[in-house]
C-alpha positions as CSV (number, residue, x, y, z in Angstrom):
1,M,-47.2,-77.8,-25.5
2,K,-49.9,-75.0,-26.9
3,H,-53.2,-74.7,-27.6
4,R,-55.1,-72.4,-30.0
5,F,-58.7,-71.6,-28.9
6,N,-62.0,-69.8,-30.9
7,N,-63.5,-66.8,-29.0
8,T,-65.1,-68.7,-25.9
9,I,-63.7,-70.5,-23.4
10,V,-64.8,-72.5,-20.6
11,I,-63.6,-72.7,-17.5
12,A,-64.1,-74.6,-14.5
13,L,-62.6,-73.0,-11.8
14,G,-61.8,-75.1,-8.8
15,G,-63.4,-73.8,-5.2
16,S,-60.4,-74.1,-3.9
17,I,-58.8,-71.7,-5.8
18,L,-60.9,-69.1,-5.2
19,Y,-61.2,-70.1,-0.8
20,P,-58.3,-72.3,0.2
21,E,-58.1,-71.4,4.0
22,E,-60.0,-68.1,3.4
23,I,-61.3,-66.2,0.3
24,D,-58.2,-65.2,-1.8
25,T,-59.1,-61.5,-2.6
26,Q,-56.0,-61.4,-3.9
27,F,-56.2,-64.0,-6.8
28,I,-60.0,-63.2,-7.5
29,K,-58.4,-59.5,-8.1
30,Q,-55.9,-60.5,-10.6
31,F,-58.4,-63.0,-12.3
32,A,-60.7,-60.5,-12.7
33,S,-58.2,-58.3,-13.9
34,L,-57.2,-60.6,-16.6
35,I,-60.4,-62.4,-17.9
36,K,-60.8,-58.7,-18.5
37,Q,-58.1,-57.7,-20.3
38,F,-58.9,-60.9,-22.7
39,V,-62.5,-59.6,-23.0
40,K,-61.3,-56.7,-24.4
41,Q,-59.4,-58.7,-27.1
42,G,-63.1,-60.0,-28.2
43,K,-62.7,-63.6,-25.9
44,R,-65.7,-64.8,-24.2
45,F,-65.6,-66.8,-21.1
46,V,-68.3,-69.3,-19.3
47,I,-66.6,-69.9,-15.8
48,V,-68.0,-72.4,-13.8
49,T,-67.0,-72.2,-10.0
50,G,-66.1,-75.1,-7.6
51,G,-67.6,-76.0,-4.0
52,G,-64.2,-76.0,-2.6
53,R,-63.8,-75.7,1.1
54,V,-66.6,-74.5,1.7
55,S,-68.4,-77.5,0.3
56,R,-66.4,-79.4,2.4
57,L,-66.8,-77.4,5.6
58,Y,-70.5,-77.4,5.7
59,Q,-70.6,-81.1,4.3
60,K,-68.0,-82.0,7.3
61,A,-70.4,-80.3,10.1
62,A,-73.6,-81.9,8.9
63,G,-71.9,-85.4,9.2
64,E,-71.0,-84.5,12.4
65,V,-74.3,-83.8,13.4
66,S,-76.5,-86.3,12.3
67,K,-75.9,-89.4,9.2
68,I,-76.5,-87.7,5.6
69,T,-77.1,-88.8,2.3
70,D,-74.9,-88.5,-0.3
71,E,-77.8,-86.3,-1.9
72,D,-78.0,-84.2,0.8
73,K,-74.0,-83.6,0.7
74,D,-74.2,-83.0,-3.0
75,W,-77.2,-80.5,-2.5
76,I,-74.6,-78.6,0.1
77,G,-71.9,-78.7,-2.6
78,I,-74.2,-77.4,-5.1
79,H,-75.3,-74.5,-2.9
80,A,-71.9,-73.8,-1.7
81,T,-71.0,-73.9,-5.8
82,R,-73.5,-71.4,-6.3
83,L,-72.2,-68.9,-3.5
84,N,-68.8,-69.0,-4.7
85,A,-70.7,-68.1,-8.2
86,H,-72.6,-65.3,-6.9
87,L,-68.9,-63.8,-5.5
88,L,-67.7,-64.2,-9.0
89,R,-70.4,-62.8,-10.8
90,T,-70.7,-59.5,-8.4
91,V,-66.6,-59.2,-9.4
92,F,-67.6,-59.4,-13.4
93,V,-71.2,-57.2,-12.8
94,D,-70.2,-54.8,-15.7
95,I,-69.9,-57.2,-18.2
96,A,-71.4,-60.2,-16.7
97,D,-74.4,-62.0,-17.1
98,P,-76.8,-60.9,-14.4
99,V,-77.9,-64.2,-14.4
100,V,-76.1,-67.3,-12.5
101,F,-76.3,-70.4,-14.4
102,D,-77.9,-72.9,-12.0
103,S,-79.5,-75.5,-14.9
104,R,-79.5,-76.2,-18.0
105,H,-80.1,-74.3,-21.4
106,K,-80.8,-71.4,-18.8
107,R,-79.6,-69.4,-22.0
108,K,-80.0,-70.4,-25.9
109,K,-77.8,-68.3,-26.7
110,L,-74.6,-66.1,-24.2
111,K,-75.6,-62.4,-24.4
112,Y,-72.4,-61.4,-22.4
113,P,-68.8,-61.6,-22.4
114,V,-68.5,-62.8,-19.5
115,T,-71.5,-65.8,-18.2
116,I,-70.5,-67.8,-14.5
117,A,-72.3,-71.1,-14.1
118,S,-72.8,-73.3,-10.7
119,G,-73.7,-76.2,-9.6
120,W,-77.3,-78.0,-10.8
121,R,-78.7,-81.1,-9.6
122,P,-77.1,-84.1,-7.2
123,G,-75.0,-86.4,-9.3
124,W,-73.8,-83.9,-11.4
125,S,-70.3,-82.3,-10.6
126,T,-69.3,-78.7,-12.0
127,D,-66.9,-80.5,-14.7
128,F,-69.9,-82.7,-16.2
129,I,-71.4,-79.1,-16.3
130,A,-68.8,-77.4,-17.9
131,V,-68.5,-80.4,-20.6
132,A,-72.3,-79.9,-20.9
133,L,-71.7,-76.0,-21.1
134,A,-69.1,-76.6,-23.9
135,V,-71.4,-79.1,-25.7
136,D,-74.7,-76.9,-25.8
137,Y,-72.4,-73.7,-27.3
138,G,-70.4,-75.8,-29.4
139,V,-66.8,-74.8,-28.0
140,S,-64.3,-77.7,-28.2
141,E,-62.3,-78.1,-25.0
142,I,-62.8,-77.2,-21.3
143,V,-60.2,-75.8,-19.2
144,V,-60.1,-77.2,-15.8
145,A,-58.5,-74.9,-13.5
146,G,-57.7,-76.9,-9.9
147,K,-54.9,-77.8,-7.8
148,P,-53.4,-80.2,-9.8
149,S,-51.0,-78.9,-12.6
150,H,-51.2,-82.2,-15.0
151,V,-53.2,-85.1,-14.7
152,Y,-50.4,-88.1,-13.1
153,D,-50.2,-91.9,-13.9
154,K,-51.0,-92.1,-9.8
155,D,-52.1,-89.6,-6.9
156,F,-49.2,-87.3,-6.7
157,V,-49.8,-86.6,-3.0
158,K,-49.2,-90.2,-1.6
159,H,-46.3,-91.1,-4.4
160,K,-43.2,-88.9,-4.8
161,D,-42.5,-90.7,-8.0
162,A,-45.5,-89.6,-9.5
163,K,-45.4,-88.9,-13.4
164,P,-47.5,-86.2,-14.9
165,F,-48.6,-86.9,-18.6
166,E,-48.7,-84.2,-21.0
167,A,-51.3,-85.6,-22.7
168,L,-53.3,-88.6,-22.6
169,S,-56.8,-90.2,-24.0
170,W,-60.0,-90.3,-22.6
171,K,-59.8,-94.3,-22.6
172,K,-56.5,-93.8,-20.5
173,Y,-57.3,-91.5,-18.2
174,R,-60.8,-93.1,-17.2
175,T,-58.5,-96.4,-16.5
176,L,-56.7,-93.5,-13.5
177,I,-60.3,-93.2,-11.9
178,P,-62.9,-94.8,-10.0
179,E,-66.1,-95.3,-12.4
180,K,-68.9,-93.4,-10.1
181,W,-69.2,-90.3,-8.7
182,T,-69.1,-89.7,-5.2
183,P,-69.8,-85.9,-3.6
184,G,-66.5,-84.3,-2.6
185,F,-64.3,-86.8,-4.8
186,H,-61.2,-85.3,-6.4
187,S,-59.7,-85.9,-9.3
188,P,-59.0,-83.3,-12.3
189,V,-61.7,-84.4,-14.0
190,D,-64.9,-86.6,-12.6
191,P,-66.0,-90.0,-14.0
192,V,-69.4,-88.2,-15.0
193,G,-67.6,-85.4,-16.8
194,A,-65.1,-87.7,-18.2
195,R,-67.9,-89.7,-19.7
196,L,-69.8,-86.8,-21.5
197,A,-66.5,-85.6,-22.3
198,E,-65.3,-88.4,-24.4
199,R,-69.0,-89.2,-25.8
200,S,-68.5,-85.5,-27.1
201,K,-65.2,-85.2,-27.9
202,I,-64.5,-82.4,-26.3
203,K,-60.8,-81.7,-24.8
204,A,-60.1,-80.8,-21.1
205,I,-57.0,-78.8,-20.4
206,V,-55.8,-79.5,-17.2
207,M,-53.5,-76.7,-15.6
208,D,-52.8,-75.1,-12.1
209,G,-55.5,-72.7,-11.8
210,R,-53.4,-70.5,-9.1
211,D,-50.8,-70.3,-11.9
212,L,-52.1,-67.1,-13.6
213,K,-48.7,-66.4,-15.6
214,N,-49.0,-69.9,-17.3
215,F,-52.8,-69.4,-17.6
216,T,-52.2,-66.3,-19.6
217,R,-50.0,-68.0,-21.9
218,M,-52.5,-71.1,-22.5
219,I,-54.9,-68.9,-23.6
220,R,-52.6,-66.5,-26.2
221,G,-51.2,-69.9,-27.5
222,Q,-47.8,-69.7,-26.2
223,E,-46.0,-72.9,-24.4
224,F,-47.9,-73.6,-21.4
225,Q,-47.7,-76.3,-18.8
226,G,-50.7,-78.8,-18.4
227,T,-52.3,-81.8,-19.3
228,I,-54.6,-82.4,-22.4
229,I,-57.0,-85.0,-22.5
230,S,-58.6,-86.1,-25.7
């Protein structure tokens, strides 16, 4: 499968890719080098960072000490995304907007080759934020670079016979996931982001964020492995 991108590319980069068991500096170096190569070729990137393991560690710790609300869990997750976002911003310091987008409409126009965004407020996942930024800046798709390499017809962790999709509609996709967002929810695109994407006619390309060779082929418009939701 192939996809042709315009000059601006929005990426929802999973926190678990940056921080699986510890901060993956080797991946970050390779990812940064790759992005900088594409920037030299005229591409512009908006990268939204997830909270990943950092978020879950703090949410778990808080829950073990006292009973916390979903809103507080969300705020912990949001601050975890901001920590990851500031890490990436320092990596791209020579070409990135010095301001991490932690709210909507931070800039009317993208002024730098790389823009980093974090979580915004409770009830909004970073999937939703990636879709919202695509809408705001006239981009027709987002890349969901996380752990799953595809969207599957059922939970591939629990079911070994789960089958991957190469393409499916938002309507079909939404039958595979819960209707409501909860903090720490796992799916390639969460329910809130999926509703906005369907309404705004934004595609999502789901792929394994760790596979940078596959990522490179995708950005170049070559054959790649993943799922396109439209």
